[in-house]
C-alpha positions as CSV (number, residue, x, y, z in Angstrom):
1,X,112.9,120.2,95.7
2,X,115.2,117.6,94.2
3,X,116.3,116.5,97.7
4,X,112.6,116.1,98.6
5,X,112.2,113.9,95.6
6,X,115.0,111.6,96.8
7,X,113.4,111.4,100.2
8,X,110.0,110.7,98.6
9,X,111.5,107.9,96.5
10,X,112.7,106.2,99.7
11,X,109.2,106.5,101.2
12,X,107.7,105.1,98.0
13,X,110.2,102.2,98.0
14,X,109.2,101.2,101.5
15,X,105.5,101.5,100.6
16,X,106.0,99.3,97.5
17,X,107.9,96.5,99.3
18,X,105.3,96.0,102.0
19,X,103.4,93.4,100.1
20,X,106.0,92.5,97.6
21,X,109.1,91.9,99.7
22,X,109.3,88.2,98.9
23,X,109.0,88.5,95.2
24,X,112.1,87.9,93.0
25,X,112.0,91.4,91.6
26,X,111.7,93.0,95.0
27,X,114.5,90.9,96.5
28,X,116.8,91.7,93.6
29,X,116.2,95.4,94.0
30,X,116.6,95.2,97.8
31,X,120.1,93.8,97.5
32,X,121.4,97.2,96.5
33,X,118.3,99.3,97.2
34,X,120.2,102.5,98.0
35,X,122.2,102.6,94.8
36,X,119.2,101.4,92.9
37,X,117.1,104.3,94.3
38,X,119.8,106.8,93.5
39,X,119.9,105.5,89.9
40,X,116.2,105.8,89.7
41,X,116.3,109.3,91.1
42,X,118.8,110.4,88.5
43,X,116.8,108.9,85.7
44,X,113.7,110.8,86.8
45,X,115.4,114.1,87.3
46,X,117.2,113.8,83.9
47,X,113.9,112.6,82.4
48,X,115.6,109.4,81.2
49,X,113.2,107.2,83.1
50,X,111.6,104.5,81.0
51,X,109.1,101.9,82.0
52,X,110.4,98.3,82.1
53,X,108.7,95.2,80.7
54,X,105.9,93.6,82.8
55,X,104.8,90.0,83.3
56,X,101.4,89.1,81.9
57,X,99.4,86.2,83.2
58,X,95.8,85.0,83.9
59,X,94.6,85.0,87.5
60,X,91.6,82.7,88.1
61,X,90.8,83.9,91.7
62,X,88.2,85.1,92.4
63,X,87.4,85.3,88.7
64,X,89.4,85.0,85.5
65,X,91.4,88.2,85.0
66,X,94.3,89.3,82.8
67,X,97.1,90.7,84.9
68,X,100.1,92.8,83.9
69,X,102.5,92.8,86.9
70,X,104.8,95.8,86.7
71,X,108.5,95.6,87.4
72,X,109.3,96.4,91.0
73,X,111.2,99.5,90.0
74,X,108.1,100.8,88.2
75,X,106.0,99.9,91.3
76,X,108.1,102.3,93.3
77,X,107.3,105.1,90.7
78,X,103.6,104.2,91.0
79,X,103.7,104.7,94.7
80,X,105.7,107.9,94.3
81,X,103.1,109.4,91.9
82,X,100.2,108.0,94.1
83,X,101.6,109.7,97.2
84,X,101.8,113.0,95.3
85,X,98.4,113.2,93.7
86,X,96.1,111.0,95.8
87,X,95.7,113.6,98.6
88,X,94.6,116.2,96.1
89,X,92.0,113.9,94.4
90,X,90.7,112.6,97.8
91,X,89.3,116.1,98.3
92,X,87.6,116.0,94.9
93,X,86.1,112.5,95.2
94,X,82.7,112.0,96.7
95,X,82.3,110.2,99.9
96,X,80.8,107.0,98.5
97,X,83.4,105.6,96.2
98,X,84.9,102.7,98.0
99,X,87.9,101.4,96.0
100,X,91.5,102.0,97.0
101,X,90.7,104.7,99.6
102,X,92.0,105.0,103.1
103,X,89.2,104.5,105.7
104,X,86.7,104.0,102.9
105,X,87.2,100.4,101.8
106,X,85.0,97.4,101.6
107,X,83.6,97.3,105.1
108,X,82.8,101.1,104.9
109,X,81.0,100.6,101.7
110,X,78.9,97.7,103.1
111,X,77.9,99.9,106.1
112,X,77.0,102.8,103.9
113,X,74.8,100.8,101.5
114,X,73.0,99.1,104.5
115,X,72.4,102.6,105.9
116,X,71.1,103.9,102.6
117,X,68.6,101.1,102.2
118,X,67.4,101.6,105.8
119,X,67.0,105.3,105.3
120,X,65.3,105.2,101.9
121,X,62.8,102.6,103.1
122,X,62.2,104.4,106.4
123,X,63.8,101.5,108.4
124,X,62.3,98.9,106.1
125,X,58.7,100.1,106.5
126,X,58.2,101.8,103.0
127,X,58.8,100.7,99.5
128,X,62.1,101.4,97.8
129,X,64.1,99.8,95.0
130,X,67.7,98.9,94.5
131,X,69.4,99.2,91.1
132,X,72.8,97.8,90.5
133,X,74.8,98.6,87.3
134,X,78.2,97.6,85.9
135,X,80.4,99.0,83.2
136,X,81.5,96.6,80.5
137,X,85.3,96.0,80.3
138,X,86.0,99.1,82.4
139,X,89.8,99.1,82.7
140,X,90.3,97.9,79.2
141,X,88.2,100.7,77.7
142,X,89.3,103.8,79.6
143,X,90.6,106.4,77.2
144,X,94.2,107.5,78.0
145,X,94.0,110.9,76.5
146,X,90.7,111.7,78.4
147,X,92.1,110.4,81.7
148,X,95.3,112.4,81.3
149,X,93.3,115.6,80.8
150,X,91.2,114.8,83.9
151,X,94.4,114.3,86.0
152,X,96.2,117.4,84.8
153,X,93.0,119.5,85.2
154,X,92.7,118.3,88.8
155,X,96.4,119.1,89.5
156,X,96.7,122.5,87.8
157,X,94.4,124.1,90.4
158,X,96.4,122.6,93.2
159,X,100.1,123.1,92.1
160,X,101.0,124.7,95.4
161,X,99.9,121.5,97.2
162,X,101.9,119.1,95.2
163,X,105.1,118.1,97.0
164,X,107.3,117.9,93.9
165,X,108.2,119.8,90.7
166,X,105.0,119.9,88.5
167,X,107.0,119.4,85.3
168,X,108.6,116.2,86.6
169,X,105.3,114.9,87.9
170,X,103.7,115.6,84.5
171,X,106.6,113.7,82.9
172,X,106.0,110.6,85.1
173,X,102.2,110.8,84.5
174,X,102.8,110.8,80.8
175,X,105.1,107.8,81.0
176,X,102.6,105.8,83.2
177,X,99.3,106.8,81.5
178,X,100.4,106.4,77.9
179,X,102.4,103.2,78.4
180,X,101.0,100.2,76.5
181,X,102.2,97.1,78.5
182,X,101.2,94.8,75.7
183,X,104.2,96.0,73.6
184,X,106.8,95.0,76.2
185,X,105.7,92.0,78.3
186,X,106.7,88.5,79.2
187,X,103.7,86.2,78.9
188,X,103.6,83.5,81.6
189,X,101.2,80.5,81.5
190,X,99.5,78.7,78.7
191,X,97.6,80.1,75.7
192,X,94.6,78.1,77.0
193,X,94.6,80.3,80.1
194,X,93.0,83.0,77.9
195,X,90.2,80.7,76.7
196,X,86.9,82.0,78.0
197,X,88.2,85.5,78.8
198,X,86.0,88.0,76.9
199,X,87.8,90.4,74.5
200,X,86.5,93.3,76.6
201,X,88.7,92.1,79.5
202,X,92.0,91.8,77.6
203,X,94.4,94.6,76.9
204,X,95.6,92.6,73.8
205,X,92.1,93.3,72.3
206,X,91.7,96.9,73.4
207,X,91.4,99.7,70.9
208,X,94.5,101.9,70.4
209,X,94.8,104.5,73.1
210,X,92.6,102.6,75.5
211,X,93.1,100.5,78.6
212,X,95.0,100.2,81.8
213,X,96.6,97.1,83.4
214,X,94.6,95.7,86.4
215,X,96.6,95.5,89.6
216,X,98.8,98.6,89.3
217,X,98.2,101.1,92.2
218,X,98.0,104.0,89.7
219,X,95.4,102.1,87.7
220,X,93.1,101.9,90.7
221,X,93.5,105.6,91.4
222,X,93.0,106.4,87.8
223,X,89.8,104.4,87.9
224,X,88.4,106.6,90.6
225,X,89.5,109.8,88.8
226,X,88.0,108.6,85.5
227,X,84.5,108.0,87.0
228,X,84.5,110.9,89.4
229,X,82.5,113.0,87.0
230,X,79.9,110.2,86.7
231,X,79.6,110.1,90.5
232,X,78.9,113.8,90.7
233,X,76.5,113.6,87.7
234,X,74.4,110.9,89.5
235,X,74.4,112.8,92.8
236,X,73.9,116.3,91.5
237,X,72.1,116.1,88.1
238,X,70.0,113.0,88.6
239,X,69.5,113.9,92.3
240,X,70.1,110.3,93.6
241,X,70.7,110.7,97.3
242,X,71.5,107.1,98.0
243,X,74.4,106.0,95.8
244,X,77.6,104.1,96.1
245,X,80.3,102.8,93.8
246,X,83.1,100.3,94.0
247,X,85.3,100.6,90.8
248,X,82.8,99.9,88.0
249,X,80.1,98.4,90.2
250,X,77.6,100.9,91.5
251,X,74.2,101.0,93.3
252,X,71.4,103.5,93.2
253,X,68.5,103.4,95.7
254,X,65.2,105.2,95.2
255,X,61.5,105.0,96.1
256,X,60.5,105.2,92.4
257,X,61.3,102.2,90.3
258,X,60.4,103.9,87.1
259,X,62.7,106.8,87.9
260,X,65.6,104.4,88.4
261,X,64.9,103.0,84.9
262,X,65.1,106.6,83.6
263,X,68.4,107.1,85.4
264,X,69.8,103.9,83.8
265,X,69.1,105.4,80.3
266,X,70.6,108.7,81.2
267,X,73.7,107.1,82.8
268,X,74.1,105.0,79.6
269,X,74.0,108.2,77.5
270,X,76.5,110.0,79.8
271,X,78.9,107.1,79.8
272,X,78.8,106.9,76.0
273,X,79.1,110.7,75.3
274,X,81.4,111.8,78.1
275,X,83.6,108.8,79.0
276,X,83.4,106.5,75.9
277,X,82.2,103.6,78.0
278,X,79.0,101.5,78.0
279,X,76.9,99.7,80.6
280,X,77.2,95.9,80.7
281,X,74.0,94.7,79.0
282,X,73.6,91.6,81.2
283,X,74.9,92.8,84.6
284,X,71.7,94.7,85.5
285,X,69.8,94.3,88.8
286,X,66.6,96.1,89.8
287,X,64.5,94.8,92.7
288,X,62.5,95.7,95.8
289,X,64.7,96.1,98.8
290,X,63.1,93.1,100.4
291,X,64.8,90.9,97.8
292,X,68.2,92.1,99.0
293,X,71.3,92.9,96.9
294,X,74.8,91.4,96.5
295,X,77.6,93.9,96.9
296,X,81.2,93.8,98.0
297,X,81.3,90.1,98.8
298,X,78.2,90.1,101.0
299,X,74.4,89.8,100.5
300,X,72.5,92.6,102.1
301,X,69.0,91.8,103.4
302,X,66.8,93.8,105.8
303,X,68.2,93.6,109.3
304,X,70.9,91.1,108.3
305,X,74.0,90.5,106.2
306,X,75.1,87.2,104.6
307,X,78.5,86.4,103.4
308,X,78.4,85.9,99.6
309,X,78.6,82.5,98.0
310,X,81.7,83.6,96.0
311,X,83.5,84.8,99.1
312,X,82.9,81.4,100.9
313,X,83.8,79.4,97.8
314,X,87.0,81.3,97.1
315,X,88.1,81.0,100.8
316,X,87.6,77.2,100.6
317,X,89.4,77.0,97.2
318,X,92.4,78.9,98.6
319,X,92.8,76.6,101.6
320,X,92.5,73.5,99.3
321,X,95.0,75.0,96.8
322,X,97.7,75.5,99.4
323,X,97.0,72.1,101.1
324,X,97.3,70.3,97.7
325,X,100.5,72.3,96.9
326,X,102.2,70.9,100.0
327,X,100.8,67.4,99.6
328,X,101.9,67.1,96.0
329,X,105.4,68.6,96.4
330,X,106.0,66.7,99.7
331,X,107.7,69.8,101.1
332,X,106.8,72.8,103.2
333,X,106.2,76.2,101.6
334,X,108.8,78.9,101.4
335,X,108.5,82.0,103.6
336,X,106.8,84.0,100.8
337,X,104.1,81.3,100.4
338,X,103.4,81.3,104.2
339,X,103.0,85.1,104.3
340,X,100.8,85.1,101.2
341,X,98.6,82.4,102.7
342,X,98.3,84.2,106.0
343,X,97.3,87.4,104.1
344,X,94.7,85.6,102.1
345,X,93.2,83.9,105.2
346,X,93.2,87.1,107.3
347,X,91.6,89.1,104.4
348,X,88.7,86.7,104.3
349,X,88.4,86.4,108.1
350,X,88.6,90.2,108.4
351,X,85.5,90.6,106.2
352,X,83.6,87.8,107.9
353,X,84.4,89.0,111.4
354,X,82.3,92.2,111.0
355,X,79.2,90.0,110.8
356,X,77.5,87.2,112.6
357,X,79.7,84.5,111.1
358,X,81.4,82.8,114.0
359,X,80.2,79.3,113.1
360,X,81.3,79.8,109.5
361,X,84.7,81.1,110.6
362,X,85.1,78.1,112.9
363,X,84.3,75.7,110.1
364,X,87.0,77.2,107.9
365,X,89.5,77.2,110.8
366,X,88.7,73.5,111.4
367,X,89.7,72.9,107.7
368,X,92.9,74.8,108.3
369,X,93.7,72.8,111.5
370,X,93.4,69.6,109.5
371,X,95.5,70.8,106.6
372,X,99.2,70.1,105.7
373,X,100.2,73.7,106.7
374,X,98.4,73.8,110.1
375,X,101.6,73.6,112.2
376,X,102.7,77.0,111.1
377,X,99.7,78.9,112.3
378,X,98.0,80.0,115.5
379,X,94.3,80.8,115.4
380,X,92.8,83.2,117.9
381,X,89.7,82.4,120.0
382,X,87.3,84.3,117.9
383,X,88.5,82.6,114.7
384,X,89.0,86.1,113.3
385,X,92.8,86.0,112.7
386,X,95.7,83.6,112.1
387,X,99.3,84.3,113.1
388,X,102.5,82.6,112.3
389,X,104.2,80.3,114.8
390,X,107.5,81.7,116.1
391,X,109.1,78.4,115.3
392,X,108.2,77.2,111.9
393,X,109.4,74.9,109.2
394,X,108.1,77.2,106.5
C-alpha cells in the first residue's frame, strides 16, 4: 500500500504542475522533484506532514475575490486526496451540479439548463418560470466539522474502493479541512485591495471553524460534497424535476410560480437548519422563461444564447491588461506570462465557440492582432483558438 502511495504522489505531482509549472514555487520544487516527493512521502507515512503557509491576495477578475494560494507542496497533497476521493463522490453526486467535474463543466451546464427550459415550457409553447438563487458567502461560511462528517460518512461505506490506507487518508483530510490559512499566510498587495470586499467574502472575517480558501482543488470538491444533500433535497423532497447548480449558484424551473416561491422558503429553512448557511437576500431572480436568465457566463433566451456582458467585458480587459503591461515595461513577457495569456484567451474563445459568435470572436482577435503581443500568436480560421508561434521573443 505504501508503494502505491509513492506512485500516487508522483501522479499527483504531475497533475499539480500542469497549470503551475511556471510559478516560482513549482519551479523550486521541480529542481529536485524526486527527492522532494520522497521527503513528502515520508512525512505523510510518518504523519509528520504539516501544511505550509499560503499567499493571500485579492483577485479583481472577473470579480473582487480573496485568494489564498497554497504552497506547491500542499497542492500536490490536494491532488493526491482529490484523486482518491473524487471517484467515490462522483457516484453520489447528482447529474446536474456543474462545478469541477469531468465532462460536466460549464458548457454541459448551459446545454442542460437550455434543455430543461425547453422541456418545461413544451418547446417554448407553455408558461413556465425560472428561479435563480445564490448562497451568501458560501465558501467563507461552510462549517468544517459538518463537512468533515459528510466526507468521512461518504468514504466509510466505500473503504474497499479507496486506493490508499484509510487512516492515512483521514489524517490528510483532517489536516486540509481543519487548516485555517489566515493563521499562516503572507499577504500580498495593498490594504486598499480589500476595500469594498464584503465581510462575508473574507476568511479573515469568518466565524471560528468556518470557511475554506477559494482556489484550492479540494475546496472545489468540498463545495460539491457540502451541498450534495441540498441537491437531493430539491430533487427528491421538493420534487423539482428541472434543477441545476454551479457551486452556490442554482436554478429551479417549474410551471407554477407560486410553488417556486414556496420552494425558496423551504430551501432557506433547509440551508439554515442543516448546513448553517443562508440565501443571499439580494441575489434572487424569478421570471417567466421568455425573459431569459443569465447563467454560467451566457444569457439564455428561447431558441438562442447570448454571451454575457461580464464575459465580453472581462475578455476585453484581459487583452488590454496584457497589452498595457508590455507597453509600459517596454519588454516582452516571460514564458509564463505568454502561457497564461494563451490559456485565458482560449478559455474565453472556447466558451464563445459553442455559440453563434463568429463576428464577436473575430472582433476580439482583431484587437489581439493589433496588440503588442500579437507576434507571438497564431489565430485559427474560425477565431476559436490561438497558438504560440514556434519562434517567439516571449
